[in-house]
N, C-alpha and C positions, 0 to 999 in steps of 0.2 A: 210389102207386106210388116206387119210388127210382126219384132221379134218373142213377147204371146204364142201368135197363130202361125207360129212356125217354128215353136215347140214343139207346141197339143201339138201341133199333122205329125215328129214329126213320133210323139209320144203316141199316138194312134198307130203311123204305121210300123215305133216296134210295136203294138198289141197285135195286130196283127200278122205282124208273124208268127205270135203263139198261139193265132187259130192257128196256123199251118201246121204247127208244131200238134198240136188239138190233134186234128184229123188226122196225119200219121201214129201219132198212141194210142188214137181208137183203134185206129184195124191194125192195129200191131196188139194192143188188149180182147181182139173179137178173136183175132188166131190163137189168143191166146189169152184164153176169159180164168183163168186158174190165180192171176196173175196180181198178188197184193202190192207188188212196189207199183207194178205200173199204174193198179187202182187207183194206189196213196195220192200217186205222181197228179193223176187229171185233175180231182179232184182237187188237190189242195192250188196248182196251175190255172182252174177255171172260178175257182173261188174268189184267188188274186187279180187276173182279169176282169171277169165282170163285174171286182167292185174298183180299179182303175176306168175304166170305158164310162160307170158311171158317175165318177171325178171331173173326167172332161168332157161329156158333154152333157148335159144340165136334162132334166126333163124338163118337156113339152108341155 
């Protein structure tokens, strides 16, 4: 496997871990809907992860 492909694969794996964190955070938010800090964190991280995935996975 080429080094570029390895790097991309490692980045995608890291981003998938953030998806797991987001699932946990959303579950926490469901039990505490008034938590503004958690809501802001989710929105920020979700936007960052989406942008990074878009850079790594070209649109078909």
